[in-house]
N, C-alpha and C positions, 0 to 999 in steps of 0.2 A: 411502364407503368404508362397505363390509361387513365387521367386523371375525371373523375367523375362533374364534377363543381366544373362551371360556369368561373371562364376563365376572370370575367369582370368581379366577383365576390371580394372583399375586401380582404378576408380570412388570405383569398390568394396573392391576393397585391402586399399582405404583409412579410412576409415569408422572400419576396427582392428582396432583404434588410436593407441595409445604409453606410454607404451609399447607395442610390437604386445605379444600378446595371440597366442597359435600355436599349434593344437592336432599334431601327424604325423601318420598314424595309420602304422599298425602293417606290412600290405604288403609291404608301402615304402621304410621299415626298413631293409626288405628283399630282397628287391632291388640289393640296395645300402651295401645289405651283412651286413648289420648287424656292419656300421663300430664308435660301440666304443671304443674311445679311440685312433681309425686311422684318423690321419691325414685328414682327406675329409669329418670329424666332427667338426676339429677347428671352420673352419670357426663363424658354430652355437655358438661356446663354445668361442667362443672373443667377441658374442653379448652378450651370457650369464654372462658369467661378468663383460660385461659394464654396463649391466640390462638395455639395447635391446630390449633385446627377454625375456620371460614368460613361458617354455613347460604346454601345461596342460598336462594332464592325467590318466584315472582315473586307476585304481585296480585291476578291471576285464583289460586290455590293458595287465600293466604291468606283470600279469604273466600270456598272452600273447604269450609274447614279451619273458619270459624266457621256454617256454616250446618252441617255435619255434627255439632260438638257442641252449639251447639241441639238438631238431632232428637237425638240422646241424652240431653236432658234432658230433652224432650219422654217421652220413652219409657220413663225412669225416673219418668216423675208419674205416668204410667200404670199402670209395675207397679203403685207404689207406691200408689197407689190401690186397685187392684184388692188388693192386702195386703194389706191396710183393712182391705176389707168383707169377705174369705177368712176375717180375721183379730180378728173384734169376740167370740168365742168368749173371749181372751185377758184380757179386760175383764173379765171376776170374777176374776182374779188380780190380791190386794195383799200378795204374798212381793218383801218391795227383793232378796231372794235370786235374782227370777226378774228378767233384766230381757226386755221386749219393748219393741220402739219402732213406737208403732203414733200417734205424736204427730203433729201438722198441721205440714204443710211449706211455709213461702213459698218456690215456684219459681222466684216472677220474681226475688227475691233469688238465690237458686243459677245461675240461667241467667248473672245479670248477673256473679258471682264469680266460673262457668266464663269463660268470659268475655273477662276479667276476667285471671282466671289463663293465657289463650293472647294475649294483646293485651303480655302482658307478657313472655310470650317473645321473641314480634314484635321487642318492643324492645328485646331484651337485645344490647350488644356482639358485635358478631360474626356476628351476622344480617343476612344485609341481604336486601331486597323487591324485586323486579325489575320496574318499570313494564310497562305495555301498551301499546304503540305499534300506531293506526295499521295501517300498514303493513304488522303482522305476521297480519292477517289475510288479507292474497289468498295467502303461504305454507299457512296452514291451511286453507283452502278447497282450491286447491291440493289439499296433501296425502289429502283428505279424497274430493275426488273421482279421486285415481288412484290410493286405497285404501294411500296408506301407512300406518306410524305415524306417530301410537299406533293409528290408525282401524281399521283389519286388514282381510280382505274384505268383513265385515259391513256397512260404511261407520258404526262404530257414535255416532249424533250424543251420547251422553254421552263422549264421550275430549272433546270439544272442548274444556274445562277441559286437562286434558293434551296438549295440545295446542300450545294458547295460552304452558302455562308453557315446552313443548321449545323453544319459536321463543322463547324467554325466556333459555333453558342456554344456549340456541347463540350469540346474541349476545351473550350475557354473554363464557362464554366465548372468543371470538374477538377484543373487546373488550380486558381483559384477559391471552392469549393464556394461560391454564390449561386446568387440564380439571376437569370436577367429577363427582362419585360420586351415583349415581341409587341412592338404597335403595329401592327395592321388587322385590316379587315380581308382580306384576303383568306377567305374557306380550307385552305390547304396549309399556309399557315397556325392558322389556330388549330387546325388537324395533329399540326407539329407538335406543336403546344400542348392538349392530349396524353402523346405520346410521351410525353419524357417531360418526368420529375423541373432538370432545370429550368423551363422555358413556361415562361410564367405571361399570360393570354388580355392584354391590350387594348381597351379600346381607339384610348389616342391618343394624342401623347400630349396634352390636356391633362390627361390625369395622371397620367407618369406625374406632373410640374410642379401637380398641386397634390402625390402623393406621396413625394418627395418629403414637403415641411412634416406632416403627420409621419413619414421614419423616423427623422429629423426628431422632430420632439421624442418622439417612443423612445429612441439611444439614449441621448439628453440627461432623460427621466431615467434611464433603464442606471445610468453609470451614476449619475445621483444617490441612487439609490446603496449601489453595489459601495457605495464611496463609507456611506454610512455605517458598515459593517467594523470599517476599516479607518475608526474615526482615531481609534486607538493610540495604531501608528502613525496617522497623520502630525495627531496632533505633538507627539514625540517628535515626529522630525523636524518641528515649524521650532519646539520651545528649544530641542537641540543648535538652531544656529542662531536663534535668540539671543541664545548664552553667550553668542559674537560679540555681542554690543558692546558697548562700553558707559561704565554704568557712575555720575559720579551723584553727591550733595552737596548743591550749590546751599550753602547755610549763611541764616542769618549773623553769625558773629564774626562772617566775615573770612572764614575758608572756609574755602574748596575740596574737600576729600571725596577720596576716591573709596568706591565702597568697595568693603571688602566682601563678600558675599552676596547672592539672591539668593532666593533658596521656595520652593512652595507654587514653583510654576506654576501656575495648570491654567486651559486654555477653557474659559470661560462661554463662551458662544459666538460662533461660527457664519457665514451669510459668502456663502459661493452658488456661481451657477458656473452652469457647461457653458466655457465662451468658443469653439472650437473644435471637429474631432472627423477627424479622415476615417473613418471605422477603424482604425488600428491601434489609435494613440488619442486621444481626449484632454487638449489645454484647458486647466480646473484653474477659477483665477479667484478673489475674496476676500471680505477679511475676518482677519479672527483676534476676540479684544484678549489680550493677555492681563493672568493679574498674577502678584507674585509681592513677593518682601526681600528683603536686604540688611547691612550690617552696617555702618559705617562710624568713622568717631576722628576730631579733630579732636589738636592740643588744645585744653581748659585755658579760656585768655586771666579765669577765677588762678587756679592754681598757674603761676612763676611768677620772674624771679628773669634780678639782670647780674649776669656771672658780674663778679668785681674783675675780675681778671679779661676776661672775653668783651667785654661788655655788651654780648649775645644773651637777650630770653632761654631761659630755658623751662621747661614745663616740667611739671612732678606731676601732673593731671591729666586725661581725654576727658572730653563729651562720648559719650556712646548714642549711640537711635537707631531702634530701630522704622524700615521705612517702608509704606507700602504704596503702589498702587499701579496703575491701569493703563493701560496701552495699544492698542488699536492699527495693527500691522498690517499689512495690504503681502499677499503671497497668492503665488504661481506657482501652477505645478501640472507638469505634462504624465501622461500615466498612460501604459499599455492596456486597451478594453478586454483583452481575453484575459490578459492576467488575472487582473480585477471576478472574470466571470468564475477561472478556476480559485478563486479563494483569494487570492495573491495578490498583491500590492507591491506594484514593481515601477519606484520614477526614476523617467527617463531624465526629469529636471525638473526642482526644489527651489524655487527661489521667495526670501523670503527680502521685500523691498529694507534696504535699511538706510533712514533716515537720518543716520549719524546716530549720537550717542545718550542716554538718553540723562537729564538732569531731576533728580528728585526738593521737593522745595520744604521750606517750615510744615504746610501745613498739609505736608504725605508725611509727619513724624507722628508714629503709631505709639511708638512711647522710649521714651531719651532718657538718663542716666549717668553721675558720672563717676572714677576711680579715685576725687580728691582722697591722698593720704594726708596727717600730721606731718612736716616736715621743716625740717630746720634749715632756714634760708643763712641762716647764722655765720 
């Protein structure tokens, strides 16, 4: 299907989703002077490390890049040799304050080092190579003879690597259910993007890097809104985990009492944020303020006597208290994003941080009474 909108349109960029999948054309990297391992590529490397971007590249293009890099090394070797011949006059300079570089260079070592930098990039987590299969050749030759992009009217044979790359990208996008940004100034790649909904043209790598942060923020906002619709279910899961804690009353009478029952638990307030997502799962962390009541009791020291036979204290009354408290707990949740979009909440993980037992103090007493009855201690 042909697209009539400009590929740089923000609406089309938003179709890339998150994480942002991107293909970088060889000609684009060549114009950037193959900046593998250099600061110019660091913004992309940072986004790869954060999981915001995934670079998709076909093994045909990977080979093409390596060949172009090798060709640039040969070009540099020839330029350096010419410089050394033309600059022999500088050999008469013996002043350390005047730097002149006409030394020998091990160009085979240079070639190996540059290709190692390329290969290291290809091995970076988040960079995925797409293998080319034999069946792709059928579609490539069909496009060639039909003058379809990237071949164009001239049936340019030099576009065969790009055609194989395009077939691989389309197959990948369809399998993953995603769209792929294509960074290229090549008119044939732009035509391919217009012809296929799965491909979105991007004018520069910087544009993709910047958009990945927009896409990330949009997804985080979507997840927060979807979670709000499941607030009751999430609160129930948190309260169920919270009830596994130990509850005790440290009374002024000197008796430590285990709480008999907790009830009226409710999450009064939430403060959560999306801390990470890979597009499939989202990690959410935050604080939940839980308000609850409890009942506890201990032997009433004013209602006891010492058994004359056993010499042990015998209590015939108890102090009963209703306690009320608030506790803030840290919650970490991992949820499936697609299930949220289907209006389902599926926990892959839910952790309520356990800071130990909860102790009530005297100032948390809401009501207190005794069940003392007249008792003949004679």
